[in-house]
N, CA, C, O and CB atoms as a CASP TS submission, in Angstrom:
PFRMAT TS
TARGET T0000
AUTHOR 0000-0000-0000
METHOD Language model
MODEL 1
PARENT N/A
ATOM      1  N   MET     1     -66.543  15.812 -14.862  1.00  0.00           N
ATOM      2  CA  MET     1     -67.653  15.037 -15.967  1.00  0.00           C
ATOM      3  C   MET     1     -66.916  15.138 -17.007  1.00  0.00           C
ATOM      4  O   MET     1     -65.961  15.844 -17.331  1.00  0.00           O
ATOM      5  CB  MET     1     -69.216  15.690 -16.300  1.00  0.00           C
ATOM      6  N   THR     2     -67.740  14.002 -17.659  1.00  0.00           N
ATOM      7  CA  THR     2     -67.710  13.646 -19.079  1.00  0.00           C
ATOM      8  C   THR     2     -68.987  13.149 -19.978  1.00  0.00           C
ATOM      9  O   THR     2     -70.174  13.167 -19.654  1.00  0.00           O
ATOM     10  CB  THR     2     -66.778  12.642 -19.127  1.00  0.00           C
ATOM     11  N   THR     3     -68.441  12.735 -21.102  1.00  0.00           N
ATOM     12  CA  THR     3     -69.459  12.732 -22.027  1.00  0.00           C
ATOM     13  C   THR     3     -69.647  11.235 -21.892  1.00  0.00           C
ATOM     14  O   THR     3     -70.708  10.686 -21.596  1.00  0.00           O
ATOM     15  CB  THR     3     -69.129  13.358 -23.513  1.00  0.00           C
ATOM     16  N   SER     4     -68.134  10.457 -22.224  1.00  0.00           N
ATOM     17  CA  SER     4     -68.053   9.435 -22.320  1.00  0.00           C
ATOM     18  C   SER     4     -67.476   8.214 -21.309  1.00  0.00           C
ATOM     19  O   SER     4     -67.378   8.727 -20.195  1.00  0.00           O
ATOM     20  CB  SER     4     -67.647   9.594 -23.207  1.00  0.00           C
ATOM     21  N   GLU     5     -67.147   7.106 -21.267  1.00  0.00           N
ATOM     22  CA  GLU     5     -66.258   6.429 -20.430  1.00  0.00           C
ATOM     23  C   GLU     5     -64.723   6.632 -21.342  1.00  0.00           C
ATOM     24  O   GLU     5     -63.681   6.782 -20.703  1.00  0.00           O
ATOM     25  CB  GLU     5     -66.844   4.713 -20.171  1.00  0.00           C
ATOM     26  N   ASN     6     -64.711   6.621 -22.573  1.00  0.00           N
ATOM     27  CA  ASN     6     -63.470   6.991 -23.139  1.00  0.00           C
ATOM     28  C   ASN     6     -62.711   8.327 -22.661  1.00  0.00           C
ATOM     29  O   ASN     6     -61.585   8.494 -22.193  1.00  0.00           O
ATOM     30  CB  ASN     6     -63.720   7.075 -24.524  1.00  0.00           C
ATOM     31  N   GLU     7     -63.780   9.230 -22.962  1.00  0.00           N
ATOM     32  CA  GLU     7     -63.502  10.671 -22.720  1.00  0.00           C
ATOM     33  C   GLU     7     -62.511  10.705 -21.031  1.00  0.00           C
ATOM     34  O   GLU     7     -61.376  11.100 -20.763  1.00  0.00           O
ATOM     35  CB  GLU     7     -65.293  11.605 -22.668  1.00  0.00           C
ATOM     36  N   ALA     8     -63.567  10.114 -20.228  1.00  0.00           N
ATOM     37  CA  ALA     8     -62.945   9.485 -18.595  1.00  0.00           C
ATOM     38  C   ALA     8     -61.804   8.932 -18.223  1.00  0.00           C
ATOM     39  O   ALA     8     -61.359   9.082 -17.085  1.00  0.00           O
ATOM     40  CB  ALA     8     -63.597   8.476 -18.086  1.00  0.00           C
ATOM     41  N   ARG     9     -61.164   8.180 -19.213  1.00  0.00           N
ATOM     42  CA  ARG     9     -59.977   7.294 -19.087  1.00  0.00           C
ATOM     43  C   ARG     9     -58.922   8.231 -18.659  1.00  0.00           C
ATOM     44  O   ARG     9     -58.515   8.171 -17.498  1.00  0.00           O
ATOM     45  CB  ARG     9     -59.582   6.502 -20.440  1.00  0.00           C
ATOM     46  N   PRO    10     -58.373   9.218 -19.609  1.00  0.00           N
ATOM     47  CA  PRO    10     -57.347   9.990 -19.536  1.00  0.00           C
ATOM     48  C   PRO    10     -56.924  10.495 -18.104  1.00  0.00           C
ATOM     49  O   PRO    10     -55.868  10.377 -17.482  1.00  0.00           O
ATOM     50  CB  PRO    10     -57.615  10.993 -20.380  1.00  0.00           C
ATOM     51  N   THR    11     -58.315  11.199 -17.757  1.00  0.00           N
ATOM     52  CA  THR    11     -58.839  11.957 -16.171  1.00  0.00           C
ATOM     53  C   THR    11     -58.434  10.484 -15.189  1.00  0.00           C
ATOM     54  O   THR    11     -57.752  10.476 -14.165  1.00  0.00           O
ATOM     55  CB  THR    11     -61.151  12.510 -16.072  1.00  0.00           C
ATOM     56  N   ASP    12     -58.818   9.788 -15.588  1.00  0.00           N
ATOM     57  CA  ASP    12     -58.929   8.361 -14.632  1.00  0.00           C
ATOM     58  C   ASP    12     -57.282   7.996 -14.360  1.00  0.00           C
ATOM     59  O   ASP    12     -56.982   7.535 -13.259  1.00  0.00           O
ATOM     60  CB  ASP    12     -59.860   6.814 -15.630  1.00  0.00           C
ATOM     61  N   GLY    13     -56.449   8.167 -15.170  1.00  0.00           N
ATOM     62  CA  GLY    13     -55.058   7.483 -15.411  1.00  0.00           C
ATOM     63  C   GLY    13     -54.169   8.427 -14.785  1.00  0.00           C
ATOM     64  O   GLY    13     -53.218   8.027 -14.114  1.00  0.00           O
ATOM     65  N   THR    14     -54.484  10.038 -15.010  1.00  0.00           N
ATOM     66  CA  THR    14     -54.059  10.915 -14.220  1.00  0.00           C
ATOM     67  C   THR    14     -54.004  11.098 -12.788  1.00  0.00           C
ATOM     68  O   THR    14     -53.133  11.504 -12.018  1.00  0.00           O
ATOM     69  CB  THR    14     -54.495  11.643 -14.562  1.00  0.00           C
ATOM     70  N   LEU    15     -55.308  10.636 -12.643  1.00  0.00           N
ATOM     71  CA  LEU    15     -55.841  10.760 -10.747  1.00  0.00           C
ATOM     72  C   LEU    15     -54.944   9.364 -10.154  1.00  0.00           C
ATOM     73  O   LEU    15     -54.148   9.214  -9.227  1.00  0.00           O
ATOM     74  CB  LEU    15     -58.214  10.410 -10.359  1.00  0.00           C
ATOM     75  N   ALA    16     -55.428   8.598 -11.035  1.00  0.00           N
ATOM     76  CA  ALA    16     -54.414   7.006 -10.456  1.00  0.00           C
ATOM     77  C   ALA    16     -53.078   6.925 -10.336  1.00  0.00           C
ATOM     78  O   ALA    16     -52.533   6.362  -9.386  1.00  0.00           O
ATOM     79  CB  ALA    16     -54.476   5.767 -11.383  1.00  0.00           C
ATOM     80  N   ARG    17     -52.339   7.592 -11.482  1.00  0.00           N
ATOM     81  CA  ARG    17     -50.758   7.680 -10.890  1.00  0.00           C
ATOM     82  C   ARG    17     -50.391   9.378 -10.139  1.00  0.00           C
ATOM     83  O   ARG    17     -49.227   9.765 -10.035  1.00  0.00           O
ATOM     84  CB  ARG    17     -49.512   7.376 -12.506  1.00  0.00           C
ATOM     85  N   ALA    18     -51.269  10.004  -9.799  1.00  0.00           N
ATOM     86  CA  ALA    18     -50.656  10.942  -8.891  1.00  0.00           C
ATOM     87  C   ALA    18     -51.104   9.998  -7.413  1.00  0.00           C
ATOM     88  O   ALA    18     -50.298  10.042  -6.483  1.00  0.00           O
ATOM     89  CB  ALA    18     -51.373  12.749  -9.083  1.00  0.00           C
ATOM     90  N   CYS    19     -52.251   9.256  -7.258  1.00  0.00           N
ATOM     91  CA  CYS    19     -52.474   8.892  -6.180  1.00  0.00           C
ATOM     92  C   CYS    19     -51.319   7.207  -5.613  1.00  0.00           C
ATOM     93  O   CYS    19     -51.136   6.653  -4.529  1.00  0.00           O
ATOM     94  CB  CYS    19     -54.163   8.797  -6.339  1.00  0.00           C
ATOM     95  N   GLU    20     -50.829   6.961  -6.988  1.00  0.00           N
ATOM     96  CA  GLU    20     -49.762   5.752  -6.801  1.00  0.00           C
ATOM     97  C   GLU    20     -48.408   6.547  -6.672  1.00  0.00           C
ATOM     98  O   GLU    20     -47.445   5.908  -6.246  1.00  0.00           O
ATOM     99  CB  GLU    20     -49.711   4.568  -8.213  1.00  0.00           C
ATOM    100  N   THR    21     -48.253   7.723  -6.958  1.00  0.00           N
ATOM    101  CA  THR    21     -47.174   8.848  -6.352  1.00  0.00           C
ATOM    102  C   THR    21     -46.672   8.774  -4.759  1.00  0.00           C
ATOM    103  O   THR    21     -45.706   8.323  -4.142  1.00  0.00           O
ATOM    104  CB  THR    21     -47.903  10.353  -6.493  1.00  0.00           C
ATOM    105  N   PHE    22     -48.262   9.689  -4.385  1.00  0.00           N
ATOM    106  CA  PHE    22     -48.294  10.257  -2.907  1.00  0.00           C
ATOM    107  C   PHE    22     -48.652   9.408  -1.851  1.00  0.00           C
ATOM    108  O   PHE    22     -48.258   9.435  -0.685  1.00  0.00           O
ATOM    109  CB  PHE    22     -49.199  11.328  -2.774  1.00  0.00           C
ATOM    110  N   LEU    23     -49.892   8.225  -2.701  1.00  0.00           N
ATOM    111  CA  LEU    23     -50.362   7.750  -1.751  1.00  0.00           C
ATOM    112  C   LEU    23     -50.150   6.211  -1.313  1.00  0.00           C
ATOM    113  O   LEU    23     -50.607   5.720  -0.281  1.00  0.00           O
ATOM    114  CB  LEU    23     -51.475   8.075  -1.929  1.00  0.00           C
ATOM    115  N   GLN    24     -49.242   5.421  -2.448  1.00  0.00           N
ATOM    116  CA  GLN    24     -48.753   4.534  -2.852  1.00  0.00           C
ATOM    117  C   GLN    24     -50.039   3.732  -3.139  1.00  0.00           C
ATOM    118  O   GLN    24     -49.775   2.558  -2.881  1.00  0.00           O
ATOM    119  CB  GLN    24     -47.739   4.079  -2.034  1.00  0.00           C
ATOM    120  N   VAL    25     -51.318   3.848  -3.560  1.00  0.00           N
ATOM    121  CA  VAL    25     -52.392   3.563  -4.054  1.00  0.00           C
ATOM    122  C   VAL    25     -52.696   3.560  -5.481  1.00  0.00           C
ATOM    123  O   VAL    25     -52.197   4.411  -6.217  1.00  0.00           O
ATOM    124  CB  VAL    25     -53.073   4.207  -3.516  1.00  0.00           C
ATOM    125  N   ARG    26     -53.526   2.606  -5.941  1.00  0.00           N
ATOM    126  CA  ARG    26     -53.832   2.958  -7.579  1.00  0.00           C
ATOM    127  C   ARG    26     -55.774   2.455  -7.207  1.00  0.00           C
ATOM    128  O   ARG    26     -56.260   1.333  -7.070  1.00  0.00           O
ATOM    129  CB  ARG    26     -52.552   1.510  -9.199  1.00  0.00           C
ATOM    130  N   PRO    27     -56.357   3.662  -7.155  1.00  0.00           N
ATOM    131  CA  PRO    27     -57.627   3.078  -7.031  1.00  0.00           C
ATOM    132  C   PRO    27     -58.295   2.680  -8.173  1.00  0.00           C
ATOM    133  O   PRO    27     -57.698   2.747  -9.247  1.00  0.00           O
ATOM    134  CB  PRO    27     -58.403   3.855  -6.412  1.00  0.00           C
ATOM    135  N   PRO    28     -59.519   2.245  -8.121  1.00  0.00           N
ATOM    136  CA  PRO    28     -60.078   1.534  -8.998  1.00  0.00           C
ATOM    137  C   PRO    28     -60.795   3.258  -9.679  1.00  0.00           C
ATOM    138  O   PRO    28     -60.628   4.340  -9.116  1.00  0.00           O
ATOM    139  CB  PRO    28     -61.171   0.052  -8.269  1.00  0.00           C
ATOM    140  N   LEU    29     -61.624   3.019 -11.073  1.00  0.00           N
ATOM    141  CA  LEU    29     -62.426   4.229 -11.350  1.00  0.00           C
ATOM    142  C   LEU    29     -64.202   3.544 -11.104  1.00  0.00           C
ATOM    143  O   LEU    29     -64.919   2.746 -11.708  1.00  0.00           O
ATOM    144  CB  LEU    29     -61.984   4.884 -13.212  1.00  0.00           C
ATOM    145  N   ALA    30     -64.320   4.385  -9.894  1.00  0.00           N
ATOM    146  CA  ALA    30     -65.779   3.964  -9.450  1.00  0.00           C
ATOM    147  C   ALA    30     -66.728   4.355 -10.260  1.00  0.00           C
ATOM    148  O   ALA    30     -67.701   3.619 -10.426  1.00  0.00           O
ATOM    149  CB  ALA    30     -66.193   4.449  -8.194  1.00  0.00           C
ATOM    150  N   ALA    31     -66.636   5.509 -10.878  1.00  0.00           N
ATOM    151  CA  ALA    31     -68.250   6.199 -11.660  1.00  0.00           C
ATOM    152  C   ALA    31     -67.573   6.995 -12.732  1.00  0.00           C
ATOM    153  O   ALA    31     -66.374   7.199 -12.921  1.00  0.00           O
ATOM    154  CB  ALA    31     -69.465   7.476 -10.504  1.00  0.00           C
ATOM    155  N   ILE    32     -68.278   7.261 -13.166  1.00  0.00           N
ATOM    156  CA  ILE    32     -68.525   8.357 -14.462  1.00  0.00           C
ATOM    157  C   ILE    32     -69.412   9.068 -14.372  1.00  0.00           C
ATOM    158  O   ILE    32     -70.555   8.696 -14.636  1.00  0.00           O
ATOM    159  CB  ILE    32     -68.781   7.912 -15.711  1.00  0.00           C
ATOM    160  N   VAL    33     -69.081  10.451 -13.919  1.00  0.00           N
ATOM    161  CA  VAL    33     -70.323  11.491 -14.196  1.00  0.00           C
ATOM    162  C   VAL    33     -70.582  12.238 -15.259  1.00  0.00           C
ATOM    163  O   VAL    33     -69.641  12.889 -15.711  1.00  0.00           O
ATOM    164  CB  VAL    33     -70.365  12.405 -13.395  1.00  0.00           C
ATOM    165  N   HIS    34     -71.867  12.329 -15.899  1.00  0.00           N
ATOM    166  CA  HIS    34     -71.714  12.322 -16.911  1.00  0.00           C
ATOM    167  C   HIS    34     -71.810  14.276 -17.285  1.00  0.00           C
ATOM    168  O   HIS    34     -72.430  15.021 -16.525  1.00  0.00           O
ATOM    169  CB  HIS    34     -72.728  11.170 -17.459  1.00  0.00           C
ATOM    170  N   ARG    35     -71.252  14.673 -18.254  1.00  0.00           N
ATOM    171  CA  ARG    35     -71.582  16.527 -18.247  1.00  0.00           C
ATOM    172  C   ARG    35     -72.715  16.788 -18.479  1.00  0.00           C
ATOM    173  O   ARG    35     -73.205  16.495 -19.570  1.00  0.00           O
ATOM    174  CB  ARG    35     -70.905  17.487 -19.292  1.00  0.00           C
ATOM    175  N   ASP    36     -73.358  17.352 -17.597  1.00  0.00           N
ATOM    176  CA  ASP    36     -74.795  17.985 -17.223  1.00  0.00           C
ATOM    177  C   ASP    36     -75.285  19.418 -17.149  1.00  0.00           C
ATOM    178  O   ASP    36     -75.075  19.976 -16.071  1.00  0.00           O
ATOM    179  CB  ASP    36     -75.060  17.615 -16.031  1.00  0.00           C
ATOM    180  N   PRO    37     -75.858  20.074 -18.029  1.00  0.00           N
ATOM    181  CA  PRO    37     -75.764  21.724 -17.720  1.00  0.00           C
ATOM    182  C   PRO    37     -76.766  21.866 -16.455  1.00  0.00           C
ATOM    183  O   PRO    37     -76.882  23.010 -16.017  1.00  0.00           O
ATOM    184  CB  PRO    37     -76.359  22.834 -19.201  1.00  0.00           C
ATOM    185  N   LEU    38     -77.206  21.255 -16.076  1.00  0.00           N
ATOM    186  CA  LEU    38     -77.658  21.102 -14.720  1.00  0.00           C
ATOM    187  C   LEU    38     -77.056  21.314 -13.721  1.00  0.00           C
ATOM    188  O   LEU    38     -77.632  21.663 -12.691  1.00  0.00           O
ATOM    189  CB  LEU    38     -77.983  20.162 -14.488  1.00  0.00           C
ATOM    190  N   VAL    39     -75.513  21.117 -13.822  1.00  0.00           N
ATOM    191  CA  VAL    39     -74.864  21.091 -12.212  1.00  0.00           C
ATOM    192  C   VAL    39     -74.182  22.781 -12.244  1.00  0.00           C
ATOM    193  O   VAL    39     -73.548  23.341 -11.349  1.00  0.00           O
ATOM    194  CB  VAL    39     -73.279  19.511 -11.930  1.00  0.00           C
ATOM    195  N   LYS    40     -74.523  23.243 -13.423  1.00  0.00           N
ATOM    196  CA  LYS    40     -74.266  25.125 -13.290  1.00  0.00           C
ATOM    197  C   LYS    40     -75.055  25.511 -12.996  1.00  0.00           C
ATOM    198  O   LYS    40     -74.719  26.598 -12.526  1.00  0.00           O
ATOM    199  CB  LYS    40     -73.985  26.092 -14.297  1.00  0.00           C
ATOM    200  N   ASP    41     -76.540  25.347 -12.865  1.00  0.00           N
ATOM    201  CA  ASP    41     -77.424  25.462 -12.088  1.00  0.00           C
ATOM    202  C   ASP    41     -77.094  25.259 -10.656  1.00  0.00           C
ATOM    203  O   ASP    41     -76.816  26.116  -9.816  1.00  0.00           O
ATOM    204  CB  ASP    41     -78.293  24.748 -12.504  1.00  0.00           C
ATOM    205  N   CYS    42     -77.167  24.079 -10.539  1.00  0.00           N
ATOM    206  CA  CYS    42     -77.045  23.947  -9.196  1.00  0.00           C
ATOM    207  C   CYS    42     -75.839  24.675  -8.131  1.00  0.00           C
ATOM    208  O   CYS    42     -75.973  24.589  -6.910  1.00  0.00           O
ATOM    209  CB  CYS    42     -76.975  22.612  -9.153  1.00  0.00           C
ATOM    210  N   ILE    43     -74.795  25.312  -8.693  1.00  0.00           N
ATOM    211  CA  ILE    43     -73.481  25.830  -8.612  1.00  0.00           C
ATOM    212  C   ILE    43     -73.863  27.263  -8.357  1.00  0.00           C
ATOM    213  O   ILE    43     -73.578  27.862  -7.320  1.00  0.00           O
ATOM    214  CB  ILE    43     -72.538  25.563  -9.915  1.00  0.00           C
ATOM    215  N   ARG    44     -74.565  27.802  -9.429  1.00  0.00           N
ATOM    216  CA  ARG    44     -75.242  29.227  -9.323  1.00  0.00           C
ATOM    217  C   ARG    44     -75.948  29.423  -8.032  1.00  0.00           C
ATOM    218  O   ARG    44     -75.678  30.367  -7.289  1.00  0.00           O
ATOM    219  CB  ARG    44     -76.306  29.466 -10.470  1.00  0.00           C
ATOM    220  N   HIS    45     -77.029  28.356  -7.711  1.00  0.00           N
ATOM    221  CA  HIS    45     -77.776  28.757  -6.686  1.00  0.00           C
ATOM    222  C   HIS    45     -77.588  27.784  -5.757  1.00  0.00           C
ATOM    223  O   HIS    45     -78.516  27.108  -5.313  1.00  0.00           O
ATOM    224  CB  HIS    45     -79.100  28.993  -6.986  1.00  0.00           C
ATOM    225  N   GLN    46     -76.239  27.645  -5.372  1.00  0.00           N
ATOM    226  CA  GLN    46     -76.062  26.864  -4.370  1.00  0.00           C
ATOM    227  C   GLN    46     -76.355  25.988  -3.836  1.00  0.00           C
ATOM    228  O   GLN    46     -76.206  25.932  -2.616  1.00  0.00           O
ATOM    229  CB  GLN    46     -76.071  27.121  -3.866  1.00  0.00           C
ATOM    230  N   ALA    47     -76.787  25.156  -4.418  1.00  0.00           N
ATOM    231  CA  ALA    47     -77.847  23.901  -3.958  1.00  0.00           C
ATOM    232  C   ALA    47     -77.432  22.496  -4.447  1.00  0.00           C
ATOM    233  O   ALA    47     -77.104  22.342  -5.623  1.00  0.00           O
ATOM    234  CB  ALA    47     -79.408  24.139  -4.603  1.00  0.00           C
ATOM    235  N   PRO    48     -77.439  21.546  -3.640  1.00  0.00           N
ATOM    236  CA  PRO    48     -77.199  20.315  -3.989  1.00  0.00           C
ATOM    237  C   PRO    48     -78.428  19.607  -4.978  1.00  0.00           C
ATOM    238  O   PRO    48     -79.654  19.505  -4.918  1.00  0.00           O
ATOM    239  CB  PRO    48     -76.963  19.610  -2.673  1.00  0.00           C
ATOM    240  N   MET    49     -77.053  19.075  -6.167  1.00  0.00           N
ATOM    241  CA  MET    49     -77.740  18.350  -7.088  1.00  0.00           C
ATOM    242  C   MET    49     -78.823  17.367  -6.962  1.00  0.00           C
ATOM    243  O   MET    49     -79.736  17.336  -7.787  1.00  0.00           O
ATOM    244  CB  MET    49     -76.964  17.839  -7.616  1.00  0.00           C
ATOM    245  N   LEU    50     -78.758  16.517  -5.909  1.00  0.00           N
ATOM    246  CA  LEU    50     -80.130  15.633  -5.581  1.00  0.00           C
ATOM    247  C   LEU    50     -80.856  16.266  -4.922  1.00  0.00           C
ATOM    248  O   LEU    50     -81.900  15.682  -4.633  1.00  0.00           O
ATOM    249  CB  LEU    50     -80.058  14.400  -4.871  1.00  0.00           C
ATOM    250  N   THR    51     -80.720  17.415  -4.485  1.00  0.00           N
ATOM    251  CA  THR    51     -81.998  18.356  -4.599  1.00  0.00           C
ATOM    252  C   THR    51     -82.659  19.006  -5.295  1.00  0.00           C
ATOM    253  O   THR    51     -83.854  18.917  -5.578  1.00  0.00           O
ATOM    254  CB  THR    51     -82.029  19.015  -4.165  1.00  0.00           C
ATOM    255  N   ARG    52     -81.602  19.954  -5.718  1.00  0.00           N
ATOM    256  CA  ARG    52     -82.396  20.881  -6.748  1.00  0.00           C
ATOM    257  C   ARG    52     -83.265  20.106  -7.936  1.00  0.00           C
ATOM    258  O   ARG    52     -84.419  19.998  -8.352  1.00  0.00           O
ATOM    259  CB  ARG    52     -81.270  21.855  -7.520  1.00  0.00           C
ATOM    260  N   HIS    53     -81.697  19.565  -8.234  1.00  0.00           N
ATOM    261  CA  HIS    53     -82.411  18.295  -9.888  1.00  0.00           C
ATOM    262  C   HIS    53     -82.373  16.943  -9.544  1.00  0.00           C
ATOM    263  O   HIS    53     -81.534  16.344 -10.217  1.00  0.00           O
ATOM    264  CB  HIS    53     -81.281  18.199 -11.603  1.00  0.00           C
ATOM    265  N   PRO    54     -82.937  16.281  -8.790  1.00  0.00           N
ATOM    266  CA  PRO    54     -82.730  14.873  -8.641  1.00  0.00           C
ATOM    267  C   PRO    54     -83.223  13.971  -9.544  1.00  0.00           C
ATOM    268  O   PRO    54     -83.259  12.754  -9.363  1.00  0.00           O
ATOM    269  CB  PRO    54     -83.166  14.494  -7.556  1.00  0.00           C
ATOM    270  N   ASN    55     -83.685  14.684 -10.724  1.00  0.00           N
ATOM    271  CA  ASN    55     -83.529  13.447 -11.872  1.00  0.00           C
ATOM    272  C   ASN    55     -83.135  14.114 -13.121  1.00  0.00           C
ATOM    273  O   ASN    55     -83.952  14.320 -14.019  1.00  0.00           O
ATOM    274  CB  ASN    55     -84.999  12.534 -12.194  1.00  0.00           C
ATOM    275  N   ALA    56     -81.538  14.555 -13.216  1.00  0.00           N
ATOM    276  CA  ALA    56     -80.843  14.638 -13.762  1.00  0.00           C
ATOM    277  C   ALA    56     -79.476  13.812 -13.721  1.00  0.00           C
ATOM    278  O   ALA    56     -78.797  13.406 -12.777  1.00  0.00           O
ATOM    279  CB  ALA    56     -80.927  15.584 -13.694  1.00  0.00           C
ATOM    280  N   THR    57     -79.314  13.708 -15.277  1.00  0.00           N
ATOM    281  CA  THR    57     -78.252  12.879 -15.392  1.00  0.00           C
ATOM    282  C   THR    57     -77.484  12.854 -14.255  1.00  0.00           C
ATOM    283  O   THR    57     -77.642  12.108 -13.289  1.00  0.00           O
ATOM    284  CB  THR    57     -77.512  13.177 -16.427  1.00  0.00           C
ATOM    285  N   ALA    58     -76.255  14.095 -14.480  1.00  0.00           N
ATOM    286  CA  ALA    58     -75.509  13.762 -12.990  1.00  0.00           C
ATOM    287  C   ALA    58     -75.946  13.505 -11.796  1.00  0.00           C
ATOM    288  O   ALA    58     -75.088  12.922 -11.132  1.00  0.00           O
ATOM    289  CB  ALA    58     -74.841  14.610 -12.592  1.00  0.00           C
ATOM    290  N   ALA    59     -76.889  13.688 -11.258  1.00  0.00           N
ATOM    291  CA  ALA    59     -77.570  13.056  -9.934  1.00  0.00           C
ATOM    292  C   ALA    59     -77.985  11.900  -9.726  1.00  0.00           C
ATOM    293  O   ALA    59     -78.198  11.390  -8.626  1.00  0.00           O
ATOM    294  CB  ALA    59     -78.547  13.560  -9.601  1.00  0.00           C
ATOM    295  N   THR    60     -78.196  11.172 -11.335  1.00  0.00           N
ATOM    296  CA  THR    60     -78.238   9.794 -11.172  1.00  0.00           C
ATOM    297  C   THR    60     -77.198   8.852 -11.241  1.00  0.00           C
ATOM    298  O   THR    60     -77.115   7.730 -10.740  1.00  0.00           O
ATOM    299  CB  THR    60     -78.970   9.424 -11.900  1.00  0.00           C
ATOM    300  N   ASP    61     -76.240   9.634 -12.106  1.00  0.00           N
ATOM    301  CA  ASP    61     -74.740   8.794 -11.793  1.00  0.00           C
ATOM    302  C   ASP    61     -74.123   9.088 -10.516  1.00  0.00           C
ATOM    303  O   ASP    61     -73.242   8.343 -10.087  1.00  0.00           O
ATOM    304  CB  ASP    61     -73.543   9.162 -12.865  1.00  0.00           C
ATOM    305  N   ILE    62     -74.565  10.264  -9.773  1.00  0.00           N
ATOM    306  CA  ILE    62     -73.819  10.121  -8.016  1.00  0.00           C
ATOM    307  C   ILE    62     -74.849   9.470  -7.054  1.00  0.00           C
ATOM    308  O   ILE    62     -74.518   9.000  -5.965  1.00  0.00           O
ATOM    309  CB  ILE    62     -73.425  11.865  -7.169  1.00  0.00           C
ATOM    310  N   HIS    63     -76.095   9.473  -7.519  1.00  0.00           N
ATOM    311  CA  HIS    63     -76.645   8.354  -6.674  1.00  0.00           C
ATOM    312  C   HIS    63     -76.172   6.913  -7.090  1.00  0.00           C
ATOM    313  O   HIS    63     -76.172   6.073  -6.190  1.00  0.00           O
ATOM    314  CB  HIS    63     -78.195   8.398  -6.738  1.00  0.00           C
ATOM    315  N   ASN    64     -75.766   6.525  -8.353  1.00  0.00           N
ATOM    316  CA  ASN    64     -75.585   4.988  -9.031  1.00  0.00           C
ATOM    317  C   ASN    64     -74.220   4.980  -7.771  1.00  0.00           C
ATOM    318  O   ASN    64     -74.249   4.240  -6.787  1.00  0.00           O
ATOM    319  CB  ASN    64     -75.087   4.791 -11.320  1.00  0.00           C
ATOM    320  N   LEU    65     -73.217   5.848  -8.038  1.00  0.00           N
ATOM    321  CA  LEU    65     -72.004   6.053  -7.237  1.00  0.00           C
ATOM    322  C   LEU    65     -72.168   5.417  -5.914  1.00  0.00           C
ATOM    323  O   LEU    65     -71.600   4.385  -5.556  1.00  0.00           O
ATOM    324  CB  LEU    65     -71.681   7.523  -7.067  1.00  0.00           C
ATOM    325  N   ALA    66     -72.990   6.121  -5.224  1.00  0.00           N
ATOM    326  CA  ALA    66     -72.817   6.282  -3.525  1.00  0.00           C
ATOM    327  C   ALA    66     -73.731   5.035  -3.354  1.00  0.00           C
ATOM    328  O   ALA    66     -73.773   4.660  -2.183  1.00  0.00           O
ATOM    329  CB  ALA    66     -73.476   7.969  -2.613  1.00  0.00           C
ATOM    330  N   ARG    67     -74.501   4.267  -4.255  1.00  0.00           N
ATOM    331  CA  ARG    67     -74.999   3.072  -3.849  1.00  0.00           C
ATOM    332  C   ARG    67     -74.356   2.262  -4.189  1.00  0.00           C
ATOM    333  O   ARG    67     -74.569   1.197  -3.611  1.00  0.00           O
ATOM    334  CB  ARG    67     -76.058   2.778  -4.116  1.00  0.00           C
ATOM    335  N   ALA    68     -73.302   2.251  -5.207  1.00  0.00           N
ATOM    336  CA  ALA    68     -72.215   1.007  -5.083  1.00  0.00           C
ATOM    337  C   ALA    68     -71.213   1.129  -4.182  1.00  0.00           C
ATOM    338  O   ALA    68     -70.556   0.126  -3.904  1.00  0.00           O
ATOM    339  CB  ALA    68     -71.477   0.731  -6.303  1.00  0.00           C
ATOM    340  N   LEU    69     -70.916   2.409  -3.557  1.00  0.00           N
ATOM    341  CA  LEU    69     -69.808   2.513  -2.650  1.00  0.00           C
ATOM    342  C   LEU    69     -70.708   1.875  -1.233  1.00  0.00           C
ATOM    343  O   LEU    69     -70.116   1.153  -0.431  1.00  0.00           O
ATOM    344  CB  LEU    69     -69.115   4.306  -2.542  1.00  0.00           C
ATOM    345  N   ALA    70     -72.047   2.200  -1.061  1.00  0.00           N
ATOM    346  CA  ALA    70     -72.630   1.555   0.263  1.00  0.00           C
ATOM    347  C   ALA    70     -72.611  -0.124   0.098  1.00  0.00           C
ATOM    348  O   ALA    70     -72.602  -0.808   1.122  1.00  0.00           O
ATOM    349  CB  ALA    70     -74.328   2.139   0.529  1.00  0.00           C
ATOM    350  N   ALA    71     -72.608  -0.617  -0.935  1.00  0.00           N
ATOM    351  CA  ALA    71     -72.769  -1.922  -1.327  1.00  0.00           C
ATOM    352  C   ALA    71     -71.267  -2.435  -1.255  1.00  0.00           C
ATOM    353  O   ALA    71     -71.162  -3.621  -1.568  1.00  0.00           O
ATOM    354  CB  ALA    71     -73.501  -2.049  -2.779  1.00  0.00           C
ATOM    355  N   GLU    72     -69.943  -1.722  -0.871  1.00  0.00           N
ATOM    356  CA  GLU    72     -68.723  -2.547  -0.657  1.00  0.00           C
ATOM    357  C   GLU    72     -68.949  -3.199   0.786  1.00  0.00           C
ATOM    358  O   GLU    72     -68.100  -3.951   1.263  1.00  0.00           O
ATOM    359  CB  GLU    72     -67.296  -1.608  -0.742  1.00  0.00           C
TER
END
C-alpha cells in the first residue's frame, strides 16, 4: 500500500529485481493499492475488503487491478 505512484516505485523495483534473480522474469507494475485505514478494519474483523468496505479507496484499487488482469 502506498500514498502515491512515486512512493510505490522503490518497492516495485525491489520486487522486480527479486523476480529477475529467482524467476528470470521482470513483471510490470500492474497497479497501486493506496494506503487506506479501512484495510486494518478488515484485518481486525477477518473480512474481505471488497465485502466489508466495497467503496473504500483500496477496494476500488483492487477491483480495478482485477478488471485489468481479466482484460488481458
